Every structure is written in structure tokens, then in C-alpha cells.
Kinemage of the C-alpha trace (Angstrom):
@kinemage 1
@onewidth
@group {chain A} dominant
@subgroup {mainchain}
@vectorlist {calphas} color= white
{ca unk a 1} P 38.904 18.751 -38.132
{ca unk a 2} L 41.973 20.413 -36.568
{ca unk a 3} L 42.256 20.458 -32.818
{ca unk a 4} L 42.310 23.690 -30.864
{ca unk a 5} L 45.947 23.001 -29.909
{ca unk a 6} L 47.099 22.590 -33.521
{ca unk a 7} L 45.248 25.782 -34.538
{ca unk a 8} L 47.027 27.683 -31.755
{ca unk a 9} L 50.419 26.350 -32.860
{ca unk a 10} L 49.687 27.346 -36.473
{ca unk a 11} L 48.633 30.830 -35.349
{ca unk a 12} L 51.807 31.255 -33.321
{ca unk a 13} L 53.951 30.189 -36.265
{ca unk a 14} L 52.137 32.648 -38.485
{ca unk a 15} L 52.596 35.498 -36.013
{ca unk a 16} L 56.326 34.818 -35.644
{ca unk a 17} L 57.163 34.467 -39.323
{ca unk a 18} L 59.910 36.634 -40.757
{ca unk a 19} L 58.801 40.032 -42.089
{ca unk a 20} L 58.791 40.520 -45.833
{ca unk a 21} L 61.960 42.373 -46.828
{ca unk a 22} L 61.233 46.049 -47.511
{ca unk a 23} L 64.524 46.563 -49.374
{ca unk a 24} L 65.907 44.612 -52.328
{ca unk a 25} L 69.396 44.425 -53.855
{ca unk a 26} L 70.943 45.629 -50.588
{ca unk a 27} L 74.338 44.304 -51.645
{ca unk a 28} L 74.325 46.807 -54.547
{ca unk a 29} L 73.631 49.819 -52.319
{ca unk a 30} L 76.501 52.282 -51.963
{ca unk a 31} L 76.394 52.672 -48.181
{ca unk a 32} L 79.437 54.930 -47.906
{ca unk a 33} L 79.293 58.081 -49.978
{ca unk a 34} L 82.024 60.719 -50.189
{ca unk a 35} L 81.259 64.095 -51.720
{ca unk a 36} L 82.865 67.530 -52.036
{ca unk a 37} L 81.856 70.696 -50.193
{ca unk a 38} L 79.336 72.864 -52.103
{ca unk a 39} L 78.441 69.935 -54.405
{ca unk a 40} L 75.504 67.535 -53.945
{ca unk a 41} L 75.364 63.932 -52.750
{ca unk a 42} L 72.889 61.199 -53.631
{ca unk a 43} L 71.878 58.299 -51.373
{ca unk a 44} L 69.616 55.701 -52.930
{ca unk a 45} L 68.153 52.239 -52.459
{ca unk a 46} L 65.585 49.908 -53.992
{ca unk a 47} L 62.384 48.849 -52.227
{ca unk a 48} L 60.430 45.664 -52.838
{ca unk a 49} L 57.177 47.372 -53.871
{ca unk a 50} L 56.510 50.502 -55.949
{ca unk a 51} L 54.120 51.703 -53.241
{ca unk a 52} L 56.555 51.307 -50.330
{ca unk a 53} L 56.928 54.558 -48.433
{ca unk a 54} L 60.237 55.434 -46.805
{ca unk a 55} L 61.417 57.960 -44.262
{ca unk a 56} L 64.897 59.444 -44.270
{ca unk a 57} L 66.759 60.410 -41.091
{ca unk a 58} L 70.001 62.326 -40.488
{ca unk a 59} L 71.676 61.482 -37.185
{ca unk a 60} L 68.289 60.260 -35.912
{ca unk a 61} L 66.302 63.349 -36.980
{ca unk a 62} L 63.464 62.922 -39.510
{ca unk a 63} L 64.129 64.774 -42.779
{ca unk a 64} L 61.481 66.461 -44.876
{ca unk a 65} L 61.778 67.451 -48.507
{ca unk a 66} L 63.227 70.961 -48.843
{ca unk a 67} L 65.749 72.921 -50.898
{ca unk a 68} L 68.481 71.237 -48.874
{ca unk a 69} L 67.071 67.688 -48.883
{ca unk a 70} L 65.209 66.407 -51.935
{ca unk a 71} L 63.354 63.144 -51.351
{ca unk a 72} L 62.547 61.334 -54.593
{ca unk a 73} L 60.565 58.262 -55.633
{ca unk a 74} L 60.946 56.678 -59.054
{ca unk a 75} L 59.427 53.210 -59.417
{ca unk a 76} L 61.146 51.130 -56.728
{ca unk a 77} L 64.040 53.562 -56.287
{ca unk a 78} L 64.083 55.815 -53.235
{ca unk a 79} L 66.625 58.627 -53.258
{ca unk a 80} L 67.774 61.387 -50.946
{ca unk a 81} L 69.634 64.224 -52.628
{ca unk a 82} L 71.602 66.502 -50.292
{ca unk a 83} L 72.227 69.844 -51.988
{ca unk a 84} L 75.024 72.403 -51.421
{ca unk a 85} L 77.034 70.245 -49.048
{ca unk a 86} L 78.440 71.720 -45.871
{ca unk a 87} L 80.653 70.052 -43.285
{ca unk a 88} L 77.632 69.640 -40.979
{ca unk a 89} L 75.964 67.414 -43.622
{ca unk a 90} L 78.498 64.651 -42.970
{ca unk a 91} L 77.190 61.840 -40.797
{ca unk a 92} L 74.798 58.929 -40.637
{ca unk a 93} L 71.672 58.799 -42.778
{ca unk a 94} L 68.990 56.125 -42.444
{ca unk a 95} L 66.332 55.074 -44.912
{ca unk a 96} L 63.483 53.352 -43.063
{ca unk a 97} L 60.681 51.308 -44.626
{ca unk a 98} L 58.215 49.021 -42.830
{ca unk a 99} L 60.318 49.118 -39.661
{ca unk a 100} L 63.450 48.046 -41.544
{ca unk a 101} L 66.494 50.305 -41.913
{ca unk a 102} L 69.386 50.867 -44.275
{ca unk a 103} L 72.236 52.964 -42.903
{ca unk a 104} L 74.392 55.251 -45.037
{ca unk a 105} L 77.538 57.183 -44.110
{ca unk a 106} L 78.131 60.497 -45.862
{ca unk a 107} L 81.595 62.005 -45.807
{ca unk a 108} L 82.123 65.583 -46.950
{ca unk a 109} L 85.611 66.508 -48.112
{ca unk a 110} L 87.408 69.437 -49.668
{ca unk a 111} L 87.531 73.092 -48.935
{ca unk a 112} L 85.454 75.872 -50.377
{ca unk a 113} L 87.554 78.059 -52.635
{ca unk a 114} L 86.740 81.358 -54.339
{ca unk a 115} L 89.215 80.343 -57.059
{ca unk a 116} L 87.305 77.140 -57.821
């Protein structure tokens, strides 16, 4: 039978184990995205489980699905689509899952032109 001391050590090891990665294939993620004014931009990543829920943030502010920001789930892919880009859409976007974060940088370039 295990001693109380060895059970405590086992419990501590279990509590301090590394968290299961929420994101997979991080090296394939396009973390810097450049898009043109008035167009749309797509930020996407893969999660470890189909059921993993993510939250998207822009400059620290939680985003909700709207005409401007479309939040999509397809299998293990999580995607944020930013529609009708404006200069103010440039910045840092974060995808958060299970307390883990992936950071994206969105750059918006070009000028709106009536002759476009």
C-alpha cells in the first residue's frame, strides 16, 4: 500500500502537469495578415478537439459575431472573418482557447478609390 507521503507527491505531480495543447499545427498558422481597405481578411487556426470553443479579441476587447466580424467553426478550424476593412481594423487579434492564446497581427493597406 502506498504511503501518505507518496500519494501527496503523486497528487502534486498530477496537479502541476503541463496543460493539454488547445491549438495544433501552430507553425502553419499565418500570424501576420495584410489586407486591402474595403476587402475582407481571414484569421484562422486549428484546435485540438472539434468541440473546443474559442474567443476572439481585438486589441483586448472581446468580439462577437456580427456583420463586421464573422466567427466560424468548421471541424477543428476556427476562423475570424473581418469584413469591409477600415484602417481602424488594423491591430492585434487574439484567439483564446482553454486559457491558451494565439496572437495575430492584421495590417490594412491601400486607399479607398472611387475609380477602383
